[in-house]
C-alpha positions in Angstrom: 43.4 -29.9 -44.4 45.2 -26.6 -44.6 46.1 -25.1 -41.2 45.7 -21.4 -40.4 48.6 -19.3 -39.1 48.3 -18.2 -35.4 47.9 -14.5 -34.8 49.7 -12.6 -32.0 48.9 -9.4 -30.2 50.9 -6.4 -31.1 53.1 -4.7 -28.5 53.2 -1.5 -30.4 50.9 1.5 -30.2 47.4 1.0 -31.6 46.5 3.1 -34.6 44.8 6.4 -34.0 41.1 6.9 -34.5 40.1 8.7 -37.6 36.6 9.6 -38.9 34.9 7.5 -36.3 31.1 7.9 -36.4 29.8 7.2 -32.9 26.3 7.6 -34.1 26.5 4.5 -36.3 28.0 2.5 -33.4 25.0 2.9 -31.1 22.4 0.1 -31.6 18.9 1.3 -32.6 17.4 -0.4 -29.6 19.9 1.1 -27.1 18.1 2.6 -24.0 20.0 5.9 -24.3 19.0 6.2 -27.9 15.3 5.7 -26.9 15.7 8.3 -24.1 17.3 10.8 -26.4 14.5 10.3 -29.0 11.8 10.8 -26.4 13.1 13.4 -24.0 13.8 17.1 -24.6 16.6 18.2 -22.3 16.9 21.6 -23.8 14.1 22.9 -21.6 16.7 23.3 -18.8 18.1 26.4 -20.6 15.0 28.4 -19.9 14.7 26.9 -16.4 18.1 28.0 -15.1 19.0 31.0 -17.4 18.6 33.4 -14.5 21.2 31.5 -12.4 24.1 32.4 -14.8 25.9 35.6 -15.4 27.1 37.3 -18.6 30.8 37.4 -17.9 33.5 34.9 -16.8 34.2 31.4 -18.0 31.7 29.5 -20.1 29.9 26.7 -18.2 29.2 23.2 -19.3 25.9 23.4 -21.2 23.0 22.7 -18.7 21.5 19.9 -20.8 24.8 18.1 -20.7 24.9 18.5 -16.9 21.3 17.1 -16.6 22.2 14.2 -18.8 25.3 13.4 -16.6 23.1 13.4 -13.5 20.7 11.1 -15.3 23.5 8.7 -16.2 24.7 8.8 -12.5 21.3 7.6 -11.3 20.3 5.3 -14.3 23.5 3.3 -14.1 23.8 3.7 -10.3 27.4 4.9 -10.5 29.0 5.1 -7.0 30.3 8.6 -7.3 30.5 11.6 -9.6 34.3 11.2 -9.8 33.8 7.7 -11.0 31.2 8.9 -13.5 33.7 11.3 -15.1 36.4 8.6 -15.2 34.0 6.2 -16.9 32.5 8.6 -19.6 35.6 8.4 -21.9 35.4 4.6 -21.7 31.8 4.4 -22.7 31.0 5.2 -26.4 27.3 5.2 -25.7 27.7 7.7 -22.9 29.9 9.9 -25.1 27.2 9.9 -27.8 24.4 10.5 -25.4 26.3 13.6 -24.0 27.2 14.9 -27.5 30.9 14.3 -26.9 33.4 12.8 -29.3 36.2 10.3 -28.5 38.8 13.0 -28.0 36.4 15.5 -26.2 37.6 16.9 -22.9 35.6 15.6 -20.0 34.7 18.3 -17.3 35.8 17.9 -13.7 33.3 16.1 -11.4 32.8 19.3 -9.4 30.6 20.8 -12.1 27.8 18.5 -10.9 27.9 19.6 -7.3 28.2 23.2 -8.4 25.2 22.9 -10.7 23.1 21.4 -7.9 23.9 24.2 -5.6 23.2 26.8 -8.3 20.0 25.2 -9.7 18.4 24.0 -6.4 15.6 21.6 -6.4 13.1 23.4 -8.6 14.8 22.6 -11.9 14.8 18.8 -11.1 11.2 19.1 -9.9 10.2 20.7 -13.2 12.1 17.9 -15.1 10.1 15.2 -13.2 6.8 17.1 -13.8 7.5 17.4 -17.5 8.1 13.6 -17.7 4.8 13.0 -15.9 2.9 15.2 -18.3 4.6 13.5 -21.3 3.3 10.1 -19.9 -0.2 11.7 -19.6 -0.1 12.8 -23.2 1.0 9.3 -24.3 -2.1 7.8 -22.6 -0.1 6.0 -19.9 -1.9 7.6 -17.0 -5.6 6.9 -16.1 -5.7 9.4 -13.2 -8.9 8.2 -11.5 -7.2 6.2 -8.7 -4.2 7.2 -6.6 -2.1 4.5 -4.9 0.1 6.1 -2.1 2.9 4.6 -0.1 6.2 5.6 1.6 9.6 4.1 2.2 12.6 4.9 4.4 15.9 6.0 2.8 19.2 5.7 4.7 20.9 9.0 5.2 24.5 9.6 4.1 25.6 10.0 7.7 27.0 7.8 10.5 25.1 7.1 13.7 28.2 8.4 15.5 27.3 11.9 14.4 24.1 11.9 16.5 24.1 14.0 19.6 21.7 14.5 22.5 20.1 17.9 22.2 19.8 18.1 26.0 23.6 18.3 26.1 24.2 20.7 23.2 25.4 23.4 25.5 28.9 22.2 25.0 28.7 23.0 21.3 29.5 26.8 21.7 30.3 27.5 18.1 28.6 28.2 14.7 27.7 24.5 14.3 25.7 24.6 17.6 23.7 27.6 16.4 22.9 25.9 13.2 21.7 22.9 15.0 19.5 25.0 17.3 17.9 26.7 14.3 17.3 23.2 12.8 15.6 22.1 16.0 13.3 25.1 15.8 12.3 24.1 12.3 11.5 20.5 13.4 9.0 21.8 15.9 6.7 22.6 13.0 6.8 19.1 11.6 4.9 16.0 12.8 7.8 14.2 14.4 8.2 11.7 17.2 9.6 12.9 20.6 12.8 11.0 20.2 13.6 12.9 17.0 13.2 16.3 18.8 15.9 15.2 21.2 18.5 13.6 18.9 20.1 15.2 15.8 23.0 14.5 13.5 25.9 17.0 13.4 26.7 15.7 9.9 23.2 15.8 8.4 20.8 17.6 10.7 17.9 17.1 8.3 17.9 13.3 8.8 15.9 11.7 11.6 16.8 8.8 13.9 14.4 6.1 13.0 14.1 2.4 13.8 12.3 0.2 11.3 11.0 -3.2 12.5 13.5 -5.1 14.6 16.5 -3.4 13.0 18.8 -0.8 14.6 18.0 2.9 14.8 19.5 4.7 11.8 19.5 8.2 10.4 16.9 8.2 7.7 14.8 10.1 5.3 11.4 9.1 3.9 10.2 9.2 0.3 6.4 9.5 -0.3 5.1 8.4 -3.7 1.9 8.1 -5.6 1.5 5.6 -8.4 -1.1 5.5 -11.2 -2.3 1.9 -11.7 -2.5 1.9 -15.5 1.2 1.7 -16.3 2.6 2.3 -12.8 3.7 5.9 -13.6 4.8 7.8 -10.5 2.6 10.9 -10.6 3.8 12.6 -7.4 6.8 12.3 -5.0 8.1 14.1 -2.0 11.0 13.6 0.4 10.8 14.4 4.1 12.9 13.6 7.3 12.3 10.0 8.3 10.3 10.9 11.4 7.5 12.8 9.5 4.2 11.0 9.7 3.0 10.0 6.2 -0.6 10.3 7.2 -0.3 14.1 7.3 0.8 14.3 3.7 -2.3 12.8 2.0 -3.7 16.2 1.0 -0.4 17.3 -0.5 -0.1 14.1 -2.5 -3.7 14.5 -3.9 -3.1 18.1 -4.8 0.3 17.3 -6.5 -1.2 14.4 -8.5 -4.1 16.4 -9.9 -1.7 19.3 -10.7 0.8 17.1 -12.5 -1.8 15.0 -14.4 -4.6 17.5 -14.8 -7.0 14.6 -14.1 -9.7 14.4 -11.5 -9.4 11.7 -8.8 -12.2 9.3 -7.9 -10.5 7.2 -5.2 -7.5 7.2 -2.9 -5.8 3.9 -1.9 -3.4 3.8 1.0 -2.6 1.7 4.1 -3.8 2.1 7.6 -1.1 4.7 8.5 -3.2 7.1 6.4 -6.5 6.0 8.0 -6.8 9.1 10.2 -10.0 11.1 10.9 -8.7 14.2 9.1 -8.0 12.2 6.0 -11.4 10.6 5.9 -13.0 14.0 6.3 -10.7 15.5 3.6 -11.9 12.8 1.2 -15.5 13.7 2.1 -14.9 17.3 1.3 -13.1 16.6 -2.0 -15.7 14.0 -3.1 -13.2 11.1 -3.1 -13.6 7.5 -2.1 -11.1 6.7 0.8 -10.0 3.1 0.2 -8.0 3.3 3.4 -8.2 1.0 6.4 -9.0 2.7 9.7 -5.9 3.2 11.9 -8.1 3.0 14.9 -9.5 -0.3 13.9 -6.1 -1.7 13.0 -5.0 -1.0 16.6 -8.1 -2.4 18.2 -7.4 -5.0 20.9 -3.7 -4.0 21.2 -1.8 -2.3 24.0 -4.0 -0.8 26.7 -7.1 -1.7 24.7 -6.4 -5.4 24.8 -9.3 -7.4 26.4 -11.7 -4.5 26.7 -15.0 -3.7 24.9 -14.5 -1.9 21.6 -16.3 1.4 20.8 -18.7 -0.6 18.6 -20.1 -2.4 21.7 -21.6 0.9 22.8 -24.8 2.3 21.3 -25.2 5.9 20.4 -28.6 7.5 21.1 -28.9 10.7 18.8 -31.9 12.2 20.5 -30.6 12.5 24.1 -27.0 12.6 22.7 -25.8 9.8 24.9 -24.1 6.4 24.7 -25.4 3.1 26.2 -22.8 0.7 27.5 -23.1 -3.2 27.3 -24.3 -3.1 31.0 -27.1 -0.7 30.1 -25.6 2.3 31.8 -25.6 5.8 30.2 -22.6 7.8 29.2 -23.4 11.5 29.0 -21.5 14.2 27.1 -19.1 16.0 29.4 -16.4 17.9 27.6 -15.5 19.3 24.2 -11.9 19.3 22.9 -11.5 22.1 20.4 -8.2 21.1 18.9 -9.3 17.6 18.0 -12.9 18.6 17.4 -14.6 15.9 19.4 -16.9 15.5 22.4 -16.1 13.3 25.4 -18.8 11.0 26.8 -18.4 9.5 30.3 -20.4 7.7 33.0 -20.2 8.7 36.6 -17.2 7.3 38.5 -19.4 5.4 40.9 -21.4 3.8 38.2 -18.3 2.2 36.6 -16.8 1.3 40.0 -19.9 -0.8 40.9 -20.3 -2.4 37.4 -19.6 -6.1 37.2 -18.3 -5.7 33.6 -15.7 -3.0 34.6 -12.7 -5.3 34.0 -13.9 -5.9 30.5 -14.7 -2.3 29.9 -11.9 -0.1 31.1 -8.6 0.0 33.0 -9.0 3.6 34.0 -9.9 4.5 37.6 -12.3 7.3 36.5 -14.3 4.9 34.4 -14.8 4.4 30.6 -14.8 7.4 28.3 -15.8 7.6 24.6 -15.1 10.2 21.9 -17.4 11.4 19.2 -16.2 13.8 16.4 -18.3 16.8 15.5 -18.6 15.4 12.0 -19.1 11.8 13.1 -21.9 11.2 10.5 -19.6 12.2 7.6 -16.8 10.1 9.2 -19.1 7.0 9.5 -20.0 7.4 5.8 -16.4 7.4 4.8 -15.6 4.4 7.0 -18.3 2.4 5.2 -16.8 3.3 1.8 -13.4 2.1 3.2 -14.9 -1.3 4.0 -16.5 -2.0 0.6 -15.4 -4.8 -1.7 -14.0 -2.3 -4.2 -11.8 -0.9 -1.4 -10.6 -4.3 -0.5 -9.7 -5.2 -4.1 -7.8 -1.9 -4.5 -5.9 -2.4 -1.2 -4.9 -5.9 -2.4 -3.7 -4.4 -5.7 -1.9 -1.6 -3.9 0.3 -4.0 -1.9 1.8 -5.5 -5.0 1.8 -2.2 -6.9 3.7 -0.2 -4.2 6.2 -3.0 -3.5 6.9 -3.4 -7.2 7.4 0.4 -7.7 9.9 0.7 -4.8 11.6 -2.6 -5.8 12.3 -1.2 -9.3 13.8 1.9 -7.8 16.3 -0.1 -5.8 18.4 -0.6 -9.0 18.8 3.2 -9.0 20.0 3.3 -5.4 17.0 4.9 -3.8 17.5 3.1 -0.5 20.5 5.3 0.4 21.0 9.0 0.0 23.9 10.0 -2.2 24.2 13.4 -0.6 23.5 15.2 2.6 20.8 17.7 3.6 17.1 17.4 2.6 17.2 19.6 -0.6 19.9 17.4 -2.1 18.1 14.2 -1.3 15.0 15.7 -2.9 17.0 16.1 -6.1 18.0 12.4 -6.0 14.3 11.5 -5.4 13.1 13.6 -8.4 15.7 12.1 -10.7 14.9 8.5 -9.6 11.1 9.1 -10.2 11.8 10.7 -13.5 14.0 7.8 -14.7 11.3 5.4 -13.6 8.7 7.2 -15.7 11.1 7.6 -18.7 11.7 3.9 -18.9 7.9 3.3 -18.9 7.6 5.9 -21.6 10.1 4.2 -23.8 8.4 0.8 -23.4 5.0 2.0 -24.5 5.4 4.2 -27.5 2.1 3.1 -29.1 -0.2 4.1 -26.3 -0.3 7.7 -27.6 -2.0 6.6 -30.9 -4.3 4.3 -29.0 -5.3 7.0 -26.5 -6.2 9.3 -29.4 -8.3 6.6 -31.1 -10.1 6.0 -27.8 -10.7 9.8 -27.4 -12.2 9.9 -30.9 -14.5 7.0 -30.1 -15.6 8.6 -26.8 -16.2 11.9 -28.7 -18.3 10.1 -31.3 -20.3 8.3 -28.6 -20.9 11.5 -26.7 -22.2 13.2 -29.9 -24.5 10.4 -30.7 -26.3 10.9 -27.4 -28.0 13.9 -28.9 -29.1 12.0 -32.0 -32.0 9.6 -32.6 -31.6 6.3 -34.5 -33.9 5.7 -37.5 -34.0 2.8 -40.0 -34.8 3.1 -43.7 -34.9 0.5 -46.5 -33.9 2.1 -49.9 -33.4 -1.3 -51.5 -35.4 -4.5 -50.9 -33.9 -6.7 -48.2 -31.3 -4.2 -47.1 -31.9 -2.1 -44.0 -29.6 1.0 -43.3 -29.4 2.9 -40.0 -28.8 6.6 -39.8 -28.5 9.1 -37.0 -30.8 12.1 -37.3 -31.4 15.2 -35.1 
């Protein structure tokens, strides 16, 4: 048997690259090749053209900057500096960006400068274009909307949080900026603790405690997912203290705007189960598959061990309630802001009642509230309790968890940058990448959707025709559609 001679590594300089075709070295099934084939990044030229001048140094082409930011999120690179250091080492990245092996890589600061120059609108447009591309590919059904939210850790330390009651010692520009930020927070649905504490590093973030964990500075991402292929149709970022229940109308409007489809049902958890949301669905003709927040809190806190509202009978004609003891609660007051009437028995009646301990803990006796649109509200609550609603809620639990779990690989759980508008950019990029990957996995759905549309069109046309049979040849019957 002839033995082969052992080879040794050379200590000398490697040969230079000549005539290297990077295009041929990228596999046909590479994810970046699929993205480049599917996505048109040149739209960004039109989107940001008014943000550049006509003199001075020539900038990095906007499509290249957008691709760099996509790489940053897609591969969850720790920093922009590391991204620029890695680009020359990755042949697939060079090809994706349109660079050659010896191309000069720009400084990492071009990305932060571009974000500041472009703002959030360019990235929002990018996300919306991807959603519409998914719609055209037949990946979005559009009839049902599954909504959920998740907390995002801010890029700021808890040590930066100060008590606003003691802000008088900050007699400088930073203090005035914080005061202005506090005025803005007054217009948002936030908890009292977040009106008192604010971060000097990132004043847009809110101090939030989730579960049994420690309080942290956080943001909150709100997302709507279409059930067909789990495309994200709408997303928005807010401070962590903002109540998601107040964003339902905005999410519905954004979904219909991005997909150009009409909703039939909205599916969300009990945090969205507020009176205003049920009435909103009533006005929009939607099915609210949302558990009632009031019912979910039944029997807890101060309500523990007392009769629920359902134990009282409403009498429409005299407009009163009858309690379990047979006493009458009459209408007393009207609260204009919350649009409900208050019903109450006399103080002495409740004091003498043998069921008082089971009915109320209040010294003035039991009170009940009835909304001015209670009949509409009752109708929506019945819809929220149907079997269809329960099935959708069960599906939503897995759908939402899966959607956010997939986004963890892109680092959505922690903000890369500070201030709300920058975190919004991160949110739009993550959602866009999520949808792009779905788009690359289902390239045949477009042809299928066109075929389905043709079938539906033919079926619709046939509704105006009548079916007749005729027998031109013995034993063979043909069917034709005639006017």
